C-alpha positions as CSV (number, residue, x, y, z in Angstrom):
1,X,73.1,-18.7,-43.5
2,X,72.4,-14.9,-43.6
3,X,69.3,-13.2,-42.8
4,X,67.6,-11.2,-45.8
5,X,67.6,-7.6,-45.1
6,X,65.4,-5.2,-47.8
7,X,66.9,-2.0,-49.2
8,X,64.2,0.1,-47.2
9,X,65.4,-1.9,-43.9
10,X,69.0,-0.9,-44.7
11,X,68.2,2.8,-45.4
12,X,66.3,2.5,-42.0
13,X,69.1,0.8,-40.0
14,X,71.7,3.6,-41.5
15,X,69.7,6.4,-40.3
16,X,70.3,8.2,-43.6
17,X,69.9,7.8,-47.6
18,X,72.7,9.8,-48.0
19,X,75.9,8.2,-49.7
20,X,73.5,5.0,-50.8
21,X,74.9,4.0,-54.4
22,X,73.3,1.4,-56.5
23,X,75.4,0.3,-59.6
24,X,73.9,-1.3,-63.1
25,X,71.0,-3.3,-62.8
26,X,73.0,-6.2,-64.1
27,X,76.4,-7.5,-64.4
28,X,78.2,-6.7,-68.0
29,X,77.3,-9.5,-70.4
30,X,74.4,-11.0,-68.3
31,X,72.2,-13.0,-70.8
32,X,68.8,-11.6,-71.3
33,X,65.8,-12.5,-73.4
34,X,65.5,-10.1,-75.8
35,X,64.0,-7.4,-73.6
36,X,67.1,-5.9,-72.1
37,X,66.0,-7.5,-68.7
38,X,69.0,-9.6,-67.4
39,X,68.1,-13.3,-66.5
40,X,70.9,-13.4,-63.9
41,X,70.5,-11.5,-60.5
42,X,73.2,-9.1,-59.9
43,X,74.9,-9.6,-56.4
44,X,74.9,-6.7,-54.0
45,X,77.2,-5.8,-51.5
46,X,76.0,-3.6,-48.5
47,X,78.6,-2.1,-46.7
48,X,78.3,0.0,-43.3
49,X,81.0,2.7,-42.3
50,X,81.7,6.1,-41.2
51,X,80.4,9.0,-43.1
52,X,83.7,10.3,-44.3
53,X,85.8,7.2,-44.2
54,X,83.2,5.2,-45.7
55,X,82.7,7.7,-48.8
56,X,86.2,7.6,-49.5
57,X,85.9,3.7,-49.6
58,X,83.0,4.3,-52.1
59,X,85.2,6.2,-54.2
60,X,87.8,4.2,-54.2
61,X,86.3,0.8,-54.7
62,X,83.2,1.8,-57.6
63,X,85.0,1.6,-60.5
64,X,86.3,-1.8,-59.8
65,X,82.8,-2.9,-58.6
66,X,81.4,-1.6,-62.2
67,X,84.0,-3.7,-63.7
68,X,83.3,-6.7,-62.3
69,X,79.6,-6.1,-62.2
70,X,78.5,-6.1,-58.6
71,X,75.9,-3.7,-56.8
72,X,76.5,-1.6,-53.9
73,X,74.9,0.0,-51.1
74,X,76.1,2.0,-48.3
75,X,74.9,2.7,-44.6
76,X,76.7,6.1,-43.4
77,X,77.3,6.7,-39.9
78,X,78.9,9.2,-37.3
79,X,82.0,7.6,-35.6
80,X,79.9,6.7,-32.0
81,X,77.0,6.1,-34.1
82,X,78.6,3.2,-35.7
83,X,80.0,1.3,-32.6
84,X,76.7,1.8,-31.3
85,X,74.9,0.3,-34.5
86,X,77.4,-2.8,-34.5
87,X,76.9,-3.4,-30.7
88,X,73.3,-3.3,-30.8
89,X,73.4,-5.7,-33.8
90,X,75.9,-7.6,-32.2
91,X,73.6,-8.0,-29.2
92,X,70.4,-9.0,-31.0
93,X,72.3,-11.1,-33.7
94,X,71.0,-8.6,-36.5
95,X,72.0,-8.5,-39.8
96,X,73.6,-4.7,-40.7
97,X,75.4,-5.2,-43.7
98,X,77.9,-7.6,-45.6
99,X,80.8,-6.0,-44.9
100,X,81.4,-3.3,-42.0
101,X,84.1,-1.0,-40.5
102,X,84.3,-1.7,-36.9
103,X,86.5,0.0,-34.3
104,X,89.2,-2.6,-32.8
105,X,88.5,-1.8,-29.6
106,X,85.0,-3.9,-30.2
107,X,87.0,-6.5,-30.9
108,X,86.0,-8.9,-28.2
109,X,82.4,-8.2,-28.1
110,X,81.9,-8.8,-31.6
111,X,84.1,-11.6,-32.3
112,X,83.0,-13.6,-29.1
113,X,79.5,-12.9,-30.2
114,X,80.2,-15.2,-33.2
115,X,79.4,-12.1,-35.7
116,X,82.3,-12.2,-37.8
117,X,83.3,-14.6,-40.6
118,X,86.9,-15.7,-39.5
119,X,89.4,-14.8,-42.4
120,X,89.9,-17.5,-44.9
121,X,93.6,-18.4,-45.9
122,X,93.3,-17.6,-49.3
123,X,92.3,-14.0,-48.4
124,X,95.2,-13.8,-46.1
125,X,97.8,-14.9,-48.7
126,X,96.1,-12.7,-51.6
127,X,96.5,-9.6,-49.2
128,X,100.1,-10.5,-48.4
129,X,99.2,-10.7,-44.5
130,X,102.7,-11.1,-43.7
131,X,103.4,-7.8,-44.5
132,X,101.3,-6.5,-41.9
133,X,102.9,-5.2,-38.7
134,X,102.8,-7.4,-35.5
135,X,100.6,-4.7,-33.6
136,X,98.1,-4.4,-35.9
137,X,97.8,-8.2,-36.3
138,X,96.7,-8.5,-32.6
139,X,93.8,-5.7,-33.3
140,X,92.4,-8.1,-36.4
141,X,92.8,-11.2,-34.5
142,X,91.4,-13.4,-31.2
143,X,92.7,-16.5,-29.9
144,X,95.4,-17.1,-32.9
145,X,92.2,-16.8,-35.4
146,X,92.1,-13.9,-37.9
147,X,88.9,-12.2,-37.9
148,X,89.5,-8.7,-39.8
149,X,91.2,-7.3,-42.3
150,X,93.7,-4.1,-42.3
151,X,92.7,-0.8,-43.3
152,X,94.0,1.7,-40.8
153,X,96.9,1.8,-38.3
154,X,95.5,4.3,-35.7
155,X,98.2,5.8,-33.3
156,X,98.5,8.6,-31.1
157,X,101.5,10.6,-32.4
158,X,103.1,13.9,-30.6
159,X,103.1,16.7,-33.3
160,X,104.7,19.9,-32.9
161,X,106.0,23.3,-34.6
162,X,109.6,22.3,-35.5
163,X,109.7,25.6,-37.4
164,X,109.6,27.6,-34.0
165,X,111.5,25.5,-32.3
166,X,114.4,25.7,-34.7
167,X,114.2,29.6,-34.2
168,X,117.3,30.2,-32.2
169,X,115.8,33.5,-30.6
170,X,112.6,31.6,-29.5
171,X,114.7,28.6,-28.4
172,X,117.4,30.8,-26.1
173,X,114.6,32.7,-24.6
174,X,112.6,29.3,-23.7
175,X,116.1,27.8,-22.2
176,X,116.5,30.7,-20.2
177,X,113.3,31.0,-18.6
178,X,112.4,27.2,-18.5
179,X,115.9,25.7,-18.3
180,X,115.1,23.2,-20.8
181,X,116.2,23.0,-24.7
182,X,113.5,23.4,-27.6
183,X,114.4,20.0,-29.8
184,X,113.0,20.6,-33.4
185,X,113.7,17.0,-34.2
186,X,111.7,15.2,-31.1
187,X,109.7,18.0,-29.4
188,X,109.3,17.3,-25.6
189,X,110.8,14.3,-24.4
190,X,108.8,14.5,-20.9
191,X,105.7,15.5,-20.3
192,X,107.5,17.9,-17.9
193,X,108.7,19.7,-21.1
194,X,105.4,19.4,-22.7
195,X,104.2,21.4,-19.9
196,X,106.8,24.1,-20.0
197,X,106.6,24.4,-23.7
198,X,102.7,24.9,-23.1
199,X,103.1,27.6,-20.6
200,X,106.1,29.4,-22.2
201,X,104.1,29.8,-25.9
202,X,100.8,30.7,-24.2
203,X,99.8,34.8,-24.6
204,X,102.3,36.0,-26.8
205,X,102.3,36.6,-30.6
206,X,104.5,33.7,-31.8
207,X,101.9,33.3,-35.1
208,X,102.8,37.0,-35.6
209,X,98.9,38.0,-36.9
210,X,99.1,41.2,-34.4
211,X,97.2,39.2,-32.0
212,X,97.9,37.6,-28.7
213,X,95.8,34.6,-29.2
214,X,98.6,32.0,-29.3
215,X,98.4,29.3,-27.0
216,X,100.6,26.2,-25.9
217,X,98.3,23.4,-26.4
218,X,95.3,21.7,-28.0
219,X,93.9,18.2,-26.9
220,X,90.7,15.9,-27.4
221,X,88.8,15.8,-24.2
222,X,85.4,16.2,-24.8
223,X,82.8,13.9,-23.3
224,X,81.1,11.8,-25.9
225,X,83.4,12.5,-28.4
226,X,87.2,11.1,-28.1
227,X,88.0,11.9,-24.4
228,X,88.9,8.3,-24.0
229,X,91.9,8.4,-26.1
230,X,93.0,12.3,-25.1
231,X,93.0,11.1,-21.7
232,X,94.9,7.8,-21.9
233,X,97.6,9.2,-24.0
234,X,98.6,11.4,-21.3
235,X,98.1,9.0,-18.4
236,X,100.1,6.2,-20.1
237,X,103.8,7.3,-19.3
238,X,102.9,7.3,-15.6
239,X,100.9,4.6,-15.3
240,X,102.3,1.8,-17.3
241,X,105.6,0.7,-15.8
242,X,107.6,-1.2,-18.7
243,X,107.9,-4.3,-16.5
244,X,104.4,-4.8,-16.2
245,X,101.9,-5.7,-19.0
246,X,98.7,-4.3,-17.0
247,X,97.5,-1.0,-17.4
248,X,93.5,-0.7,-17.4
249,X,92.9,-3.7,-15.2
250,X,95.5,-5.9,-13.4
251,X,95.8,-9.0,-16.1
252,X,95.6,-11.6,-12.8
253,X,93.0,-10.2,-10.5
254,X,90.7,-7.9,-12.9
255,X,90.6,-5.0,-10.4
256,X,90.7,-1.6,-11.6
257,X,94.1,0.2,-11.9
258,X,92.9,3.9,-12.8
259,X,92.6,5.3,-9.6
260,X,96.5,4.9,-8.8
261,X,98.9,7.6,-8.4
262,X,100.0,7.3,-12.2
263,X,96.3,8.2,-13.6
264,X,95.9,10.7,-10.7
265,X,98.8,12.7,-11.5
266,X,98.0,12.4,-14.9
267,X,94.7,14.1,-14.8
268,X,95.9,16.7,-12.5
269,X,98.1,17.9,-14.8
270,X,95.9,17.7,-18.0
271,X,93.2,19.8,-16.4
272,X,95.7,22.2,-15.4
273,X,97.1,22.4,-18.7
274,X,94.1,22.7,-20.5
275,X,92.5,25.3,-18.1
276,X,95.5,27.3,-18.5
277,X,97.1,27.0,-21.7
278,X,95.0,25.9,-24.5
279,X,92.5,28.4,-26.2
280,X,89.2,29.5,-24.7
281,X,86.9,26.2,-24.9
282,X,89.7,24.2,-25.0
283,X,88.3,22.3,-21.6
284,X,85.9,20.6,-24.2
285,X,87.7,20.3,-27.4
286,X,86.9,17.5,-30.1
287,X,89.4,15.7,-31.8
288,X,88.5,17.7,-34.7
289,X,88.8,21.2,-32.5
290,X,92.4,20.2,-31.4
291,X,93.4,19.5,-35.0
292,X,92.0,22.7,-36.4
293,X,93.8,24.6,-33.5
294,X,97.0,22.8,-34.6
295,X,96.6,23.3,-38.3
296,X,95.2,26.7,-37.9
297,X,98.4,28.0,-36.3
298,X,96.9,28.8,-32.8
299,X,98.9,26.3,-30.8
300,X,102.5,25.0,-30.9
301,X,101.8,20.8,-29.9
302,X,99.0,18.4,-29.8
303,X,98.8,14.7,-30.0
304,X,96.3,13.0,-32.3
305,X,95.9,10.3,-35.1
306,X,96.0,12.2,-38.3
307,X,98.6,14.7,-37.5
308,X,100.3,14.4,-40.9
309,X,97.6,14.4,-43.7
310,X,95.6,17.3,-42.5
311,X,98.4,19.5,-41.7
312,X,99.4,18.9,-45.5
313,X,96.0,19.7,-46.8
314,X,96.2,23.5,-48.1
315,X,92.6,24.7,-47.6
316,X,92.7,23.3,-44.1
317,X,96.2,24.1,-42.7
318,X,98.7,26.8,-42.7
319,X,101.9,24.6,-41.0
320,X,102.3,22.8,-44.1
321,X,105.9,21.4,-44.0
322,X,106.6,23.2,-40.3
323,X,105.2,20.0,-38.2
324,X,107.6,17.9,-36.5
325,X,106.2,14.2,-35.3
326,X,107.7,11.8,-32.5
327,X,106.1,9.4,-30.2
328,X,104.2,10.5,-26.9
329,X,106.4,12.2,-24.3
330,X,107.6,9.9,-21.4
331,X,108.4,10.7,-17.8
332,X,111.4,10.1,-15.6
333,X,108.7,9.0,-12.9
334,X,106.7,6.0,-13.1
335,X,104.2,4.8,-10.7
336,X,105.0,0.9,-10.0
337,X,101.6,-0.8,-9.0
338,X,103.3,-3.9,-7.9
339,X,105.4,-2.0,-5.7
340,X,103.1,0.6,-4.2
341,X,105.2,3.5,-5.3
342,X,107.0,5.6,-8.0
343,X,110.0,4.7,-9.8
344,X,112.6,6.7,-11.3
345,X,114.4,6.3,-14.4
346,X,117.7,7.7,-15.7
347,X,116.1,8.2,-19.3
348,X,112.6,9.3,-19.9
349,X,110.2,6.0,-19.8
350,X,107.9,6.3,-22.7
351,X,104.6,4.2,-22.9
352,X,103.1,5.3,-26.9
353,X,99.4,4.8,-26.7
354,X,98.0,2.4,-30.0
355,X,95.1,4.8,-29.7
356,X,92.0,3.0,-30.9
357,X,94.2,0.7,-33.1
358,X,92.6,1.5,-36.2
359,X,89.4,0.9,-38.1
360,X,89.4,-2.9,-39.5
361,X,86.9,-4.3,-42.3
362,X,85.1,-7.2,-41.6
363,X,82.7,-9.6,-43.1
364,X,79.1,-10.3,-41.0
365,X,78.7,-14.0,-40.3
366,X,75.0,-13.0,-41.7
367,X,76.2,-12.9,-44.9
368,X,74.3,-14.6,-47.4
369,X,75.9,-17.4,-49.0
370,X,74.9,-16.4,-52.4
371,X,77.2,-12.9,-52.1
372,X,80.3,-14.2,-49.8
373,X,82.0,-15.2,-52.9
374,X,81.7,-11.5,-54.3
375,X,82.2,-10.2,-50.7
376,X,85.6,-12.0,-50.1
377,X,86.8,-10.7,-53.7
378,X,85.6,-7.0,-52.5
379,X,87.4,-7.8,-49.3
380,X,90.6,-8.6,-51.2
381,X,90.3,-5.4,-53.4
382,X,90.0,-3.1,-50.6
383,X,93.2,-4.1,-48.3
384,X,95.3,-5.6,-50.8
385,X,98.9,-4.0,-50.6
386,X,98.3,-1.8,-53.7
387,X,95.0,-0.4,-52.1
388,X,96.6,0.0,-48.7
389,X,99.4,2.5,-49.8
390,X,96.5,4.3,-51.8
391,X,94.6,4.8,-48.6
392,X,97.4,5.9,-46.3
393,X,99.1,8.3,-48.9
394,X,95.9,10.2,-49.8
395,X,93.9,12.5,-47.7
396,X,91.7,9.6,-46.0
397,X,92.4,9.5,-42.6
398,X,94.2,6.5,-42.7
399,X,97.7,5.5,-41.3
400,X,100.1,3.2,-41.7
401,X,100.2,-0.3,-40.7
402,X,102.4,-2.5,-43.0
403,X,106.0,-2.8,-42.9
404,X,106.1,-1.6,-46.8
405,X,104.2,1.1,-46.0
406,X,106.7,2.9,-43.3
407,X,109.3,2.5,-45.8
408,X,107.4,4.1,-48.7
409,X,109.3,7.2,-48.3
410,X,108.9,8.5,-51.9
411,X,105.3,7.7,-51.9
412,X,104.5,10.2,-49.1
413,X,107.1,12.5,-50.0
414,X,106.0,13.0,-53.6
415,X,102.7,11.0,-53.8
416,X,98.9,13.0,-53.3
417,X,100.0,14.1,-49.8
418,X,103.3,16.2,-51.1
419,X,104.9,15.8,-47.7
420,X,108.1,16.6,-48.9
421,X,111.2,14.0,-47.8
422,X,112.1,15.7,-44.6
423,X,108.1,15.4,-43.3
424,X,107.8,12.2,-44.8
425,X,110.5,10.8,-42.5
426,X,110.0,12.3,-39.4
427,X,106.2,11.1,-39.9
428,X,107.5,7.4,-40.6
429,X,110.3,7.4,-37.9
430,X,107.4,8.6,-35.5
431,X,105.2,5.6,-36.4
432,X,108.0,3.4,-36.4
433,X,109.3,4.5,-33.1
434,X,105.4,3.9,-31.7
435,X,104.4,0.7,-33.3
436,X,107.3,-1.1,-32.3
437,X,108.1,0.6,-28.9
438,X,108.2,-2.3,-26.2
439,X,106.2,-0.5,-23.8
440,X,103.6,0.8,-26.1
441,X,100.1,0.2,-24.7
442,X,97.4,-1.6,-26.5
443,X,93.9,0.2,-26.2
444,X,91.4,-1.5,-24.4
445,X,89.7,-4.4,-26.1
446,X,88.3,-7.1,-23.5
447,X,84.3,-7.3,-23.6
448,X,82.3,-4.1,-22.7
449,X,84.7,-1.4,-23.6
450,X,82.2,1.0,-24.6
451,X,80.7,0.9,-21.0
452,X,84.3,1.3,-19.6
453,X,84.6,4.2,-22.1
454,X,81.7,6.2,-20.9
455,X,82.6,5.5,-17.1
456,X,85.8,6.9,-17.6
457,X,84.6,10.0,-19.7
458,X,82.0,10.9,-17.2
459,X,84.5,11.1,-14.4
460,X,87.3,12.8,-16.3
461,X,84.9,15.3,-17.5
462,X,83.5,15.9,-13.9
463,X,87.2,16.7,-12.9
464,X,87.8,18.8,-16.2
465,X,84.7,20.8,-14.9
466,X,86.0,21.2,-11.3
467,X,82.8,19.3,-10.0
468,X,85.3,17.0,-8.2
469,X,89.1,16.7,-7.6
470,X,91.1,14.5,-9.8
471,X,91.6,11.8,-7.0
472,X,87.7,11.6,-6.4
473,X,87.3,11.4,-10.1
474,X,89.5,8.4,-10.9
475,X,88.2,6.6,-7.4
476,X,84.6,7.1,-9.1
477,X,86.0,5.6,-12.2
478,X,87.6,2.7,-10.8
479,X,84.8,2.0,-8.5
480,X,82.7,2.0,-12.2
481,X,85.1,0.0,-13.7
482,X,84.7,-2.8,-11.0
483,X,81.1,-2.8,-11.3
484,X,81.3,-3.2,-15.0
485,X,83.7,-6.1,-14.7
486,X,81.3,-7.8,-12.5
487,X,78.7,-7.5,-14.8
488,X,80.7,-8.8,-17.5
489,X,81.4,-12.1,-16.2
490,X,83.4,-11.3,-13.2
491,X,87.0,-9.7,-12.9
492,X,88.7,-12.9,-13.2
493,X,87.1,-13.3,-16.5
494,X,87.8,-9.6,-17.7
495,X,91.3,-10.2,-16.6
496,X,91.2,-13.4,-18.8
497,X,90.1,-11.6,-21.9
498,X,92.7,-8.5,-21.3
499,X,95.4,-11.1,-21.3
500,X,93.9,-12.2,-24.7
501,X,94.3,-9.1,-26.1
502,X,97.5,-8.5,-24.9
503,X,98.6,-11.9,-26.5
504,X,99.6,-13.1,-23.2
């Protein structure tokens, strides 16, 4: 069934020899001929993953591999490099690895190309698939069939300095100047509050280091890094109406929606915020830059994925135990695309962004029959509940994705992360509020998502650099979206795929 790939070819495809591990030359107890050479050939499993996460997977799985006697080789990639490698292998029907991580955004392209083995029922039973949250199941499935296994539940959280918001003197001054009340339990409830906080906390020494190098926000907005997710998390509350499932494109016509007033307002405000209330260079921050600014005590609020685990890492963070969590802020006004105007709400309308949706574990359809049994065994070991709780409660970058994990307060509070009960409860409640939210926005996963990503990042980055106004930027993005949809089989076909990603 599969195509053979030499070790040299695997190393060449991965672009690096770093992180490649080969285990013992033969399985324990394998019969020999008296010379110490095994007669049975060892099964070698090849894995392709992110540099950091892949190394963590390797560290976790190696003891088990040694115990059962399987060989192991790992290809190590950067984030966008891995996505590009996977898409290249799919486009050319070329073997990449037996098991690989891939971003759930790419599931339409990868699954529809026939690149994956469907997950057998015995595997789903072995990992207690019923325990996986419905919003995560959607990132693993296509047309009712499961094609990938859960490993990570990526969503964007709002994170903020709970200790500062609870300071009575700071809170009184903030209310006197802005009319808003700082809430240490929820943070900013709306983007208007977020902006007021960002402005108020910029330019004075709230971190007590004797310098006025303190700022209100840090967000991920660098093209070619994580701008796609940074921008959409800022836009959903304005552009995703609770009575309309469409967001990126219209689910009926396939026409792009990204230049409507909701998106334009979000971009206009985002540019202003990052130019005025973020640290120097903040208009080009990577995801890592925004995390470092928050964990280093330079900004009071951000939104990102790995908000809790890095904040708990002593060598990287000065805000251990000081950070609060919530779903993303909402808005009292939401653009109603169907009606063609803004609609007001009595309570803030939130639309948490299920940003990225998580890295998933998949088995290549080109895996050779001679190792498929061992591959399934490894996949079970990596994604069963006991393994899953280890990954989300250690410094791995993985976020909760199971019902049982969202109830595991003690493991988060007193396990390796040592969050303490208050932080653990805040974090898990924020995850529940996001993953279970009725107006949560599923990330783009219909065909050609990388092309849409690149088009949006180009337009938004031009607005951030003042090369074009926000309306002009989003008009360019919308035109590019429509062109991509036409190339990908037509707008109606893309609308059909969009409905599938939404389970409609």
